[in-house]
PDBQT receptor file of N, H, CA, C and O in Angstrom, charges set to zero:
ATOM      1  N   UNK A   1       0.921  -0.974  -0.006  1.00  0.00    +0.000 N 
ATOM      2  CA  UNK A   1      -0.085  -0.172   0.040  1.00  0.00    +0.000 C 
ATOM      3  C   UNK A   1       0.721   1.426   0.265  1.00  0.00    +0.000 C 
ATOM      4  O   UNK A   1       1.474   1.498   1.236  1.00  0.00    +0.000 OA
ATOM      5  N   UNK A   2       0.559   2.678  -0.622  1.00  0.00    +0.000 N 
ATOM      6  H   UNK A   2      -0.052   2.619  -1.411  1.00  0.00    +0.000 HD
ATOM      7  CA  UNK A   2       1.314   3.612  -0.536  1.00  0.00    +0.000 C 
ATOM      8  C   UNK A   2       1.522   4.505   0.929  1.00  0.00    +0.000 C 
ATOM      9  O   UNK A   2       0.740   4.167   1.817  1.00  0.00    +0.000 OA
ATOM     10  N   UNK A   3       2.153   5.224   1.155  1.00  0.00    +0.000 N 
ATOM     11  H   UNK A   3       2.789   5.499   0.433  1.00  0.00    +0.000 HD
ATOM     12  CA  UNK A   3       1.680   5.641   2.244  1.00  0.00    +0.000 C 
ATOM     13  C   UNK A   3       0.975   6.610   2.488  1.00  0.00    +0.000 C 
ATOM     14  O   UNK A   3       0.813   6.863   3.682  1.00  0.00    +0.000 OA
ATOM     15  N   UNK A   4       0.487   7.257   1.744  1.00  0.00    +0.000 N 
ATOM     16  H   UNK A   4       0.619   7.051   0.774  1.00  0.00    +0.000 HD
ATOM     17  CA  UNK A   4      -0.283   8.401   1.366  1.00  0.00    +0.000 C 
ATOM     18  C   UNK A   4      -1.898   7.556   1.329  1.00  0.00    +0.000 C 
ATOM     19  O   UNK A   4      -2.780   8.295   1.766  1.00  0.00    +0.000 OA
ATOM     20  N   UNK A   5      -2.234   6.634   1.037  1.00  0.00    +0.000 N 
ATOM     21  H   UNK A   5      -1.517   6.034   0.681  1.00  0.00    +0.000 HD
ATOM     22  CA  UNK A   5      -3.309   5.650   0.832  1.00  0.00    +0.000 C 
ATOM     23  C   UNK A   5      -4.339   5.656   2.512  1.00  0.00    +0.000 C 
ATOM     24  O   UNK A   5      -4.206   5.086   3.595  1.00  0.00    +0.000 OA
ATOM     25  N   UNK A   6      -5.367   6.659   1.912  1.00  0.00    +0.000 N 
ATOM     26  H   UNK A   6      -5.475   7.122   1.033  1.00  0.00    +0.000 HD
ATOM     27  CA  UNK A   6      -6.742   6.409   3.375  1.00  0.00    +0.000 C 
ATOM     28  C   UNK A   6      -7.581   5.630   2.835  1.00  0.00    +0.000 C 
ATOM     29  O   UNK A   6      -8.103   5.588   1.722  1.00  0.00    +0.000 OA
ATOM     30  N   UNK A   7      -7.676   4.758   4.145  1.00  0.00    +0.000 N 
ATOM     31  H   UNK A   7      -7.252   4.793   5.050  1.00  0.00    +0.000 HD
ATOM     32  CA  UNK A   7      -8.876   3.784   3.465  1.00  0.00    +0.000 C 
ATOM     33  C   UNK A   7     -10.423   4.501   4.237  1.00  0.00    +0.000 C 
ATOM     34  O   UNK A   7     -10.702   4.680   5.423  1.00  0.00    +0.000 OA
ATOM     35  N   UNK A   8     -11.205   4.786   2.968  1.00  0.00    +0.000 N 
ATOM     36  H   UNK A   8     -10.979   4.641   2.005  1.00  0.00    +0.000 HD
ATOM     37  CA  UNK A   8     -12.566   5.669   3.535  1.00  0.00    +0.000 C 
ATOM     38  C   UNK A   8     -13.479   4.220   4.125  1.00  0.00    +0.000 C 
ATOM     39  O   UNK A   8     -14.463   4.550   4.787  1.00  0.00    +0.000 OA
ATOM     40  N   UNK A   9     -13.390   3.528   4.056  1.00  0.00    +0.000 N 
ATOM     41  H   UNK A   9     -12.591   3.260   3.518  1.00  0.00    +0.000 HD
ATOM     42  CA  UNK A   9     -14.326   2.636   4.657  1.00  0.00    +0.000 C 
ATOM     43  C   UNK A   9     -14.580   2.068   6.007  1.00  0.00    +0.000 C 
ATOM     44  O   UNK A   9     -15.498   1.354   6.410  1.00  0.00    +0.000 OA
ATOM     45  N   UNK A  10     -13.042   2.795   6.891  1.00  0.00    +0.000 N 
ATOM     46  H   UNK A  10     -12.296   3.374   6.564  1.00  0.00    +0.000 HD
ATOM     47  CA  UNK A  10     -13.387   2.631   8.225  1.00  0.00    +0.000 C 
ATOM     48  C   UNK A  10     -14.241   3.471   9.029  1.00  0.00    +0.000 C 
ATOM     49  O   UNK A  10     -13.988   4.674   8.960  1.00  0.00    +0.000 OA
ATOM     50  N   UNK A  11     -15.092   3.155   9.696  1.00  0.00    +0.000 N 
ATOM     51  H   UNK A  11     -15.297   2.178   9.752  1.00  0.00    +0.000 HD
ATOM     52  CA  UNK A  11     -15.875   4.287  10.837  1.00  0.00    +0.000 C 
ATOM     53  C   UNK A  11     -15.327   3.894  11.994  1.00  0.00    +0.000 C 
ATOM     54  O   UNK A  11     -15.081   2.749  12.375  1.00  0.00    +0.000 OA
ATOM     55  N   UNK A  12     -15.130   5.067  12.604  1.00  0.00    +0.000 N 
ATOM     56  H   UNK A  12     -15.330   5.997  12.295  1.00  0.00    +0.000 HD
ATOM     57  CA  UNK A  12     -14.772   5.303  13.990  1.00  0.00    +0.000 C 
ATOM     58  C   UNK A  12     -16.242   5.926  14.757  1.00  0.00    +0.000 C 
ATOM     59  O   UNK A  12     -17.043   6.854  14.652  1.00  0.00    +0.000 OA
ATOM     60  N   UNK A  13     -15.952   4.674  15.607  1.00  0.00    +0.000 N 
ATOM     61  H   UNK A  13     -15.301   3.920  15.691  1.00  0.00    +0.000 HD
ATOM     62  CA  UNK A  13     -17.103   4.610  16.652  1.00  0.00    +0.000 C 
ATOM     63  C   UNK A  13     -16.223   6.037  18.026  1.00  0.00    +0.000 C 
ATOM     64  O   UNK A  13     -15.084   5.984  18.490  1.00  0.00    +0.000 OA
ATOM     65  N   UNK A  14     -17.407   7.209  18.316  1.00  0.00    +0.000 N 
ATOM     66  H   UNK A  14     -18.332   7.252  17.938  1.00  0.00    +0.000 HD
ATOM     67  CA  UNK A  14     -16.768   7.475  19.183  1.00  0.00    +0.000 C 
ATOM     68  C   UNK A  14     -17.906   7.523  20.492  1.00  0.00    +0.000 C 
ATOM     69  O   UNK A  14     -19.101   7.236  20.427  1.00  0.00    +0.000 OA
ATOM     70  N   UNK A  15     -17.339   7.857  21.363  1.00  0.00    +0.000 N 
ATOM     71  H   UNK A  15     -16.368   8.091  21.415  1.00  0.00    +0.000 HD
ATOM     72  CA  UNK A  15     -18.336   7.435  22.651  1.00  0.00    +0.000 C 
ATOM     73  C   UNK A  15     -17.999   8.517  23.448  1.00  0.00    +0.000 C 
ATOM     74  O   UNK A  15     -16.872   8.978  23.266  1.00  0.00    +0.000 OA
ATOM     75  N   UNK A  16     -18.833   9.130  24.445  1.00  0.00    +0.000 N 
ATOM     76  H   UNK A  16     -19.748   8.756  24.593  1.00  0.00    +0.000 HD
ATOM     77  CA  UNK A  16     -18.856  10.185  25.034  1.00  0.00    +0.000 C 
ATOM     78  C   UNK A  16     -19.235   9.594  26.528  1.00  0.00    +0.000 C 
ATOM     79  O   UNK A  16     -20.339   9.087  26.726  1.00  0.00    +0.000 OA
ATOM     80  N   UNK A  17     -18.100   9.714  27.706  1.00  0.00    +0.000 N 
ATOM     81  H   UNK A  17     -17.203  10.126  27.545  1.00  0.00    +0.000 HD
ATOM     82  CA  UNK A  17     -18.415   9.851  28.713  1.00  0.00    +0.000 C 
ATOM     83  C   UNK A  17     -18.574  10.684  29.799  1.00  0.00    +0.000 C 
ATOM     84  O   UNK A  17     -17.582  11.385  30.000  1.00  0.00    +0.000 OA
ATOM     85  N   UNK A  18     -19.711  10.884  30.754  1.00  0.00    +0.000 N 
ATOM     86  H   UNK A  18     -20.517  10.316  30.591  1.00  0.00    +0.000 HD
ATOM     87  CA  UNK A  18     -20.454  11.773  31.549  1.00  0.00    +0.000 C 
ATOM     88  C   UNK A  18     -20.354  11.446  32.807  1.00  0.00    +0.000 C 
ATOM     89  O   UNK A  18     -20.939  10.491  33.320  1.00  0.00    +0.000 OA
ATOM     90  N   UNK A  19     -19.444  12.388  33.500  1.00  0.00    +0.000 N 
ATOM     91  H   UNK A  19     -18.969  13.163  33.084  1.00  0.00    +0.000 HD
ATOM     92  CA  UNK A  19     -19.216  11.798  34.820  1.00  0.00    +0.000 C 
ATOM     93  C   UNK A  19     -20.457  12.135  35.871  1.00  0.00    +0.000 C 
ATOM     94  O   UNK A  19     -20.839  13.299  35.749  1.00  0.00    +0.000 OA
ATOM     95  N   UNK A  20     -20.980  11.569  36.612  1.00  0.00    +0.000 N 
ATOM     96  H   UNK A  20     -20.670  10.623  36.710  1.00  0.00    +0.000 HD
ATOM     97  CA  UNK A  20     -21.891  11.710  37.409  1.00  0.00    +0.000 C 
ATOM     98  C   UNK A  20     -21.814  11.582  38.691  1.00  0.00    +0.000 C 
ATOM     99  O   UNK A  20     -21.731  10.523  39.312  1.00  0.00    +0.000 OA
ATOM    100  N   UNK A  21     -21.842  12.839  39.185  1.00  0.00    +0.000 N 
ATOM    101  H   UNK A  21     -21.909  13.699  38.681  1.00  0.00    +0.000 HD
ATOM    102  CA  UNK A  21     -21.797  13.305  40.483  1.00  0.00    +0.000 C 
ATOM    103  C   UNK A  21     -23.069  12.970  41.156  1.00  0.00    +0.000 C 
ATOM    104  O   UNK A  21     -24.163  13.059  40.598  1.00  0.00    +0.000 OA
ATOM    105  N   UNK A  22     -22.799  12.385  42.987  1.00  0.00    +0.000 N 
ATOM    106  H   UNK A  22     -21.910  12.313  43.441  1.00  0.00    +0.000 HD
ATOM    107  CA  UNK A  22     -24.486  12.119  43.391  1.00  0.00    +0.000 C 
ATOM    108  C   UNK A  22     -24.024  13.536  44.523  1.00  0.00    +0.000 C 
ATOM    109  O   UNK A  22     -22.900  13.740  44.983  1.00  0.00    +0.000 OA
ATOM    110  N   UNK A  23     -24.932  14.137  44.694  1.00  0.00    +0.000 N 
ATOM    111  H   UNK A  23     -25.845  13.972  44.320  1.00  0.00    +0.000 HD
ATOM    112  CA  UNK A  23     -24.578  15.479  45.368  1.00  0.00    +0.000 C 
ATOM    113  C   UNK A  23     -24.670  14.903  46.790  1.00  0.00    +0.000 C 
ATOM    114  O   UNK A  23     -23.838  15.578  47.397  1.00  0.00    +0.000 OA
ATOM    115  N   UNK A  24     -25.117  14.186  47.516  1.00  0.00    +0.000 N 
ATOM    116  H   UNK A  24     -25.793  13.638  47.023  1.00  0.00    +0.000 HD
ATOM    117  CA  UNK A  24     -25.606  13.538  48.824  1.00  0.00    +0.000 C 
ATOM    118  C   UNK A  24     -24.105  13.205  49.094  1.00  0.00    +0.000 C 
ATOM    119  O   UNK A  24     -23.433  13.763  49.962  1.00  0.00    +0.000 OA
ATOM    120  N   UNK A  25     -23.656  12.227  48.247  1.00  0.00    +0.000 N 
ATOM    121  H   UNK A  25     -24.202  11.775  47.541  1.00  0.00    +0.000 HD
ATOM    122  CA  UNK A  25     -21.818  11.658  48.788  1.00  0.00    +0.000 C 
ATOM    123  C   UNK A  25     -21.516  12.965  48.581  1.00  0.00    +0.000 C 
ATOM    124  O   UNK A  25     -20.333  12.898  48.912  1.00  0.00    +0.000 OA
ATOM    125  N   UNK A  26     -21.695  14.221  48.257  1.00  0.00    +0.000 N 
ATOM    126  H   UNK A  26     -22.657  14.276  47.988  1.00  0.00    +0.000 HD
ATOM    127  CA  UNK A  26     -20.223  15.058  48.254  1.00  0.00    +0.000 C 
ATOM    128  C   UNK A  26     -20.476  15.745  49.511  1.00  0.00    +0.000 C 
ATOM    129  O   UNK A  26     -19.547  16.107  50.233  1.00  0.00    +0.000 OA
ATOM    130  N   UNK A  27     -22.161  16.011  49.909  1.00  0.00    +0.000 N 
ATOM    131  H   UNK A  27     -22.916  15.717  49.323  1.00  0.00    +0.000 HD
ATOM    132  CA  UNK A  27     -22.643  16.852  50.787  1.00  0.00    +0.000 C 
ATOM    133  C   UNK A  27     -21.830  16.110  52.343  1.00  0.00    +0.000 C 
ATOM    134  O   UNK A  27     -21.274  16.581  53.335  1.00  0.00    +0.000 OA
ATOM    135  N   UNK A  28     -22.158  14.732  51.837  1.00  0.00    +0.000 N 
ATOM    136  H   UNK A  28     -22.609  14.349  51.031  1.00  0.00    +0.000 HD
ATOM    137  CA  UNK A  28     -21.837  13.929  53.416  1.00  0.00    +0.000 C 
ATOM    138  C   UNK A  28     -20.336  13.969  53.596  1.00  0.00    +0.000 C 
ATOM    139  O   UNK A  28     -19.869  13.987  54.735  1.00  0.00    +0.000 OA
ATOM    140  N   UNK A  29     -19.663  13.982  52.671  1.00  0.00    +0.000 N 
ATOM    141  H   UNK A  29     -20.042  13.967  51.746  1.00  0.00    +0.000 HD
ATOM    142  CA  UNK A  29     -17.826  14.034  52.096  1.00  0.00    +0.000 C 
ATOM    143  C   UNK A  29     -17.619  15.227  52.944  1.00  0.00    +0.000 C 
ATOM    144  O   UNK A  29     -16.757  15.043  53.803  1.00  0.00    +0.000 OA
ATOM    145  N   UNK A  30     -18.290  16.667  52.948  1.00  0.00    +0.000 N 
ATOM    146  H   UNK A  30     -18.990  16.817  52.249  1.00  0.00    +0.000 HD
ATOM    147  CA  UNK A  30     -18.113  17.720  52.686  1.00  0.00    +0.000 C 
ATOM    148  C   UNK A  30     -17.955  18.103  54.399  1.00  0.00    +0.000 C 
ATOM    149  O   UNK A  30     -17.041  18.676  54.992  1.00  0.00    +0.000 OA
ATOM    150  N   UNK A  31     -19.704  17.329  55.074  1.00  0.00    +0.000 N 
ATOM    151  H   UNK A  31     -20.447  16.865  54.593  1.00  0.00    +0.000 HD
ATOM    152  CA  UNK A  31     -19.830  17.475  56.307  1.00  0.00    +0.000 C 
ATOM    153  C   UNK A  31     -18.398  16.766  57.395  1.00  0.00    +0.000 C 
ATOM    154  O   UNK A  31     -17.870  17.400  58.309  1.00  0.00    +0.000 OA
ATOM    155  N   UNK A  32     -18.039  15.414  56.994  1.00  0.00    +0.000 N 
ATOM    156  H   UNK A  32     -18.467  14.899  56.252  1.00  0.00    +0.000 HD
ATOM    157  CA  UNK A  32     -17.692  15.041  57.313  1.00  0.00    +0.000 C 
ATOM    158  C   UNK A  32     -15.996  15.444  57.598  1.00  0.00    +0.000 C 
ATOM    159  O   UNK A  32     -15.428  14.856  58.519  1.00  0.00    +0.000 OA
ATOM    160  N   UNK A  33     -15.460  16.157  57.019  1.00  0.00    +0.000 N 
ATOM    161  H   UNK A  33     -15.921  16.634  56.271  1.00  0.00    +0.000 HD
ATOM    162  CA  UNK A  33     -14.390  16.729  57.007  1.00  0.00    +0.000 C 
ATOM    163  C   UNK A  33     -15.032  18.087  57.528  1.00  0.00    +0.000 C 
ATOM    164  O   UNK A  33     -13.967  18.434  58.037  1.00  0.00    +0.000 OA
ATOM    165  N   UNK A  34     -15.608  18.805  57.732  1.00  0.00    +0.000 N 
ATOM    166  H   UNK A  34     -16.473  18.523  57.319  1.00  0.00    +0.000 HD
ATOM    167  CA  UNK A  34     -15.691  20.076  58.318  1.00  0.00    +0.000 C 
ATOM    168  C   UNK A  34     -15.545  19.833  59.702  1.00  0.00    +0.000 C 
ATOM    169  O   UNK A  34     -14.797  20.617  60.285  1.00  0.00    +0.000 OA
ATOM    170  N   UNK A  35     -16.218  18.697  60.555  1.00  0.00    +0.000 N 
ATOM    171  H   UNK A  35     -16.825  18.060  60.081  1.00  0.00    +0.000 HD
ATOM    172  CA  UNK A  35     -16.059  17.998  61.747  1.00  0.00    +0.000 C 
ATOM    173  C   UNK A  35     -14.751  18.161  61.965  1.00  0.00    +0.000 C 
ATOM    174  O   UNK A  35     -14.258  19.101  62.588  1.00  0.00    +0.000 OA
ATOM    175  N   UNK A  36     -13.766  16.645  61.119  1.00  0.00    +0.000 N 
ATOM    176  H   UNK A  36     -14.167  15.882  60.612  1.00  0.00    +0.000 HD
ATOM    177  CA  UNK A  36     -12.463  16.846  61.485  1.00  0.00    +0.000 C 
ATOM    178  C   UNK A  36     -12.284  18.292  61.723  1.00  0.00    +0.000 C 
ATOM    179  O   UNK A  36     -12.574  18.588  62.882  1.00  0.00    +0.000 OA
ATOM    180  N   UNK A  37     -11.898  19.291  60.997  1.00  0.00    +0.000 N 
ATOM    181  H   UNK A  37     -11.662  19.051  60.055  1.00  0.00    +0.000 HD
ATOM    182  CA  UNK A  37     -11.212  20.278  61.117  1.00  0.00    +0.000 C 
ATOM    183  C   UNK A  37     -11.631  20.949  62.309  1.00  0.00    +0.000 C 
ATOM    184  O   UNK A  37     -10.809  21.632  62.920  1.00  0.00    +0.000 OA
ATOM    185  N   UNK A  38     -13.133  20.810  62.825  1.00  0.00    +0.000 N 
ATOM    186  H   UNK A  38     -13.801  20.256  62.328  1.00  0.00    +0.000 HD
ATOM    187  CA  UNK A  38     -13.507  21.737  63.927  1.00  0.00    +0.000 C 
ATOM    188  C   UNK A  38     -12.903  20.780  65.146  1.00  0.00    +0.000 C 
ATOM    189  O   UNK A  38     -12.280  21.388  66.016  1.00  0.00    +0.000 OA
ATOM    190  N   UNK A  39     -13.049  19.110  65.312  1.00  0.00    +0.000 N 
ATOM    191  H   UNK A  39     -13.555  18.616  64.606  1.00  0.00    +0.000 HD
ATOM    192  CA  UNK A  39     -12.380  18.302  66.395  1.00  0.00    +0.000 C 
ATOM    193  C   UNK A  39     -11.162  19.262  66.284  1.00  0.00    +0.000 C 
ATOM    194  O   UNK A  39     -11.087  20.203  67.074  1.00  0.00    +0.000 OA
ATOM    195  N   UNK A  40      -9.890  19.003  65.033  1.00  0.00    +0.000 N 
ATOM    196  H   UNK A  40      -9.950  18.238  64.391  1.00  0.00    +0.000 HD
ATOM    197  CA  UNK A  40      -8.631  19.368  65.081  1.00  0.00    +0.000 C 
ATOM    198  C   UNK A  40      -8.470  21.063  66.005  1.00  0.00    +0.000 C 
ATOM    199  O   UNK A  40      -7.993  21.467  67.065  1.00  0.00    +0.000 OA
ATOM    200  N   UNK A  41      -8.950  21.436  65.219  1.00  0.00    +0.000 N 
ATOM    201  H   UNK A  41      -9.337  21.108  64.358  1.00  0.00    +0.000 HD
ATOM    202  CA  UNK A  41      -8.903  23.412  65.931  1.00  0.00    +0.000 C 
ATOM    203  C   UNK A  41      -9.565  23.084  67.408  1.00  0.00    +0.000 C 
ATOM    204  O   UNK A  41      -8.803  23.592  68.230  1.00  0.00    +0.000 OA
ATOM    205  N   UNK A  42     -10.234  22.697  67.818  1.00  0.00    +0.000 N 
ATOM    206  H   UNK A  42     -10.853  22.285  67.150  1.00  0.00    +0.000 HD
ATOM    207  CA  UNK A  42     -11.122  22.593  69.098  1.00  0.00    +0.000 C 
ATOM    208  C   UNK A  42      -9.558  22.198  70.456  1.00  0.00    +0.000 C 
ATOM    209  O   UNK A  42      -9.066  22.823  71.395  1.00  0.00    +0.000 OA
ATOM    210  N   UNK A  43      -9.297  20.823  69.789  1.00  0.00    +0.000 N 
ATOM    211  H   UNK A  43      -9.697  20.316  69.026  1.00  0.00    +0.000 HD
ATOM    212  CA  UNK A  43      -8.414  20.655  69.875  1.00  0.00    +0.000 C 
ATOM    213  C   UNK A  43      -7.161  21.584  70.440  1.00  0.00    +0.000 C 
ATOM    214  O   UNK A  43      -6.853  21.853  71.602  1.00  0.00    +0.000 OA
ATOM    215  N   UNK A  44      -6.564  21.967  69.201  1.00  0.00    +0.000 N 
ATOM    216  H   UNK A  44      -6.815  21.748  68.257  1.00  0.00    +0.000 HD
ATOM    217  CA  UNK A  44      -5.742  23.030  69.810  1.00  0.00    +0.000 C 
ATOM    218  C   UNK A  44      -5.823  24.178  70.001  1.00  0.00    +0.000 C 
ATOM    219  O   UNK A  44      -4.917  25.000  69.869  1.00  0.00    +0.000 OA
ATOM    220  N   UNK A  45      -7.408  24.455  70.484  1.00  0.00    +0.000 N 
ATOM    221  H   UNK A  45      -8.144  23.787  70.591  1.00  0.00    +0.000 HD
ATOM    222  CA  UNK A  45      -7.857  25.665  71.443  1.00  0.00    +0.000 C 
ATOM    223  C   UNK A  45      -7.462  25.313  72.600  1.00  0.00    +0.000 C 
ATOM    224  O   UNK A  45      -6.831  25.933  73.456  1.00  0.00    +0.000 OA
ATOM    225  N   UNK A  46      -8.051  23.835  72.563  1.00  0.00    +0.000 N 
ATOM    226  H   UNK A  46      -8.564  23.331  71.868  1.00  0.00    +0.000 HD
ATOM    227  CA  UNK A  46      -7.432  23.756  74.440  1.00  0.00    +0.000 C 
ATOM    228  C   UNK A  46      -6.414  23.321  74.736  1.00  0.00    +0.000 C 
ATOM    229  O   UNK A  46      -6.126  23.441  75.927  1.00  0.00    +0.000 OA
ATOM    230  N   UNK A  47      -5.427  22.637  73.843  1.00  0.00    +0.000 N 
ATOM    231  H   UNK A  47      -5.662  22.540  72.876  1.00  0.00    +0.000 HD
ATOM    232  CA  UNK A  47      -4.161  22.716  74.000  1.00  0.00    +0.000 C 
ATOM    233  C   UNK A  47      -3.400  24.514  74.154  1.00  0.00    +0.000 C 
ATOM    234  O   UNK A  47      -2.390  24.557  74.857  1.00  0.00    +0.000 OA
ATOM    235  N   UNK A  48      -3.760  25.546  73.680  1.00  0.00    +0.000 N 
ATOM    236  H   UNK A  48      -4.580  25.511  73.109  1.00  0.00    +0.000 HD
ATOM    237  CA  UNK A  48      -3.005  26.385  73.641  1.00  0.00    +0.000 C 
ATOM    238  C   UNK A  48      -3.692  27.095  75.171  1.00  0.00    +0.000 C 
ATOM    239  O   UNK A  48      -2.897  27.413  76.055  1.00  0.00    +0.000 OA
ATOM    240  N   UNK A  49      -5.285  27.313  75.392  1.00  0.00    +0.000 N 
ATOM    241  H   UNK A  49      -5.931  27.055  74.674  1.00  0.00    +0.000 HD
ATOM    242  CA  UNK A  49      -5.651  27.897  76.545  1.00  0.00    +0.000 C 
ATOM    243  C   UNK A  49      -5.488  26.939  77.941  1.00  0.00    +0.000 C 
ATOM    244  O   UNK A  49      -4.969  27.405  78.955  1.00  0.00    +0.000 OA
ATOM    245  N   UNK A  50      -5.835  25.986  77.893  1.00  0.00    +0.000 N 
ATOM    246  H   UNK A  50      -6.257  25.607  77.069  1.00  0.00    +0.000 HD
ATOM    247  CA  UNK A  50      -5.902  24.800  79.208  1.00  0.00    +0.000 C 
ATOM    248  C   UNK A  50      -3.899  24.666  79.331  1.00  0.00    +0.000 C 
ATOM    249  O   UNK A  50      -3.256  25.166  80.254  1.00  0.00    +0.000 OA
ATOM    250  N   UNK A  51      -3.271  23.864  78.132  1.00  0.00    +0.000 N 
ATOM    251  H   UNK A  51      -3.792  23.458  77.382  1.00  0.00    +0.000 HD
ATOM    252  CA  UNK A  51      -2.723  23.002  78.284  1.00  0.00    +0.000 C 
ATOM    253  C   UNK A  51      -1.055  23.932  78.564  1.00  0.00    +0.000 C 
ATOM    254  O   UNK A  51      -0.325  23.833  79.550  1.00  0.00    +0.000 OA
ATOM    255  N   UNK A  52      -0.894  24.605  77.596  1.00  0.00    +0.000 N 
ATOM    256  H   UNK A  52      -1.487  24.685  76.795  1.00  0.00    +0.000 HD
ATOM    257  CA  UNK A  52       0.093  25.700  77.513  1.00  0.00    +0.000 C 
ATOM    258  C   UNK A  52       0.979  26.638  78.541  1.00  0.00    +0.000 C 
ATOM    259  O   UNK A  52       2.184  26.859  78.658  1.00  0.00    +0.000 OA
ATOM    260  N   UNK A  53      -0.503  27.192  79.397  1.00  0.00    +0.000 N 
ATOM    261  H   UNK A  53      -1.482  27.013  79.302  1.00  0.00    +0.000 HD
ATOM    262  CA  UNK A  53      -0.356  28.075  80.146  1.00  0.00    +0.000 C 
ATOM    263  C   UNK A  53       0.418  27.057  81.834  1.00  0.00    +0.000 C 
ATOM    264  O   UNK A  53       1.174  27.638  82.613  1.00  0.00    +0.000 OA
ATOM    265  N   UNK A  54       0.072  25.853  81.994  1.00  0.00    +0.000 N 
ATOM    266  H   UNK A  54      -0.542  25.382  81.361  1.00  0.00    +0.000 HD
ATOM    267  CA  UNK A  54       0.544  25.130  82.818  1.00  0.00    +0.000 C 
ATOM    268  C   UNK A  54       2.020  25.069  82.849  1.00  0.00    +0.000 C 
ATOM    269  O   UNK A  54       2.378  24.272  83.716  1.00  0.00    +0.000 OA
ATOM    270  N   UNK A  55       2.827  25.516  82.337  1.00  0.00    +0.000 N 
ATOM    271  H   UNK A  55       2.536  26.163  81.633  1.00  0.00    +0.000 HD
ATOM    272  CA  UNK A  55       4.313  25.201  81.842  1.00  0.00    +0.000 C 
ATOM    273  C   UNK A  55       4.677  26.771  82.113  1.00  0.00    +0.000 C 
ATOM    274  O   UNK A  55       5.814  27.188  81.891  1.00  0.00    +0.000 OA
TER     275      UNK A  55
């Protein structure tokens, strides 16, 4: 075959992938990590306010 020969009989199948996101999963994940942050900063506040002044 020639290098410039193009086979016109080949059909290319194209598929589109759409990402579906469940908003309830996103919301629950956000609430979980927000709770982690609140606990972390609460612990930090406790250390600074009550434990560090003892030294």
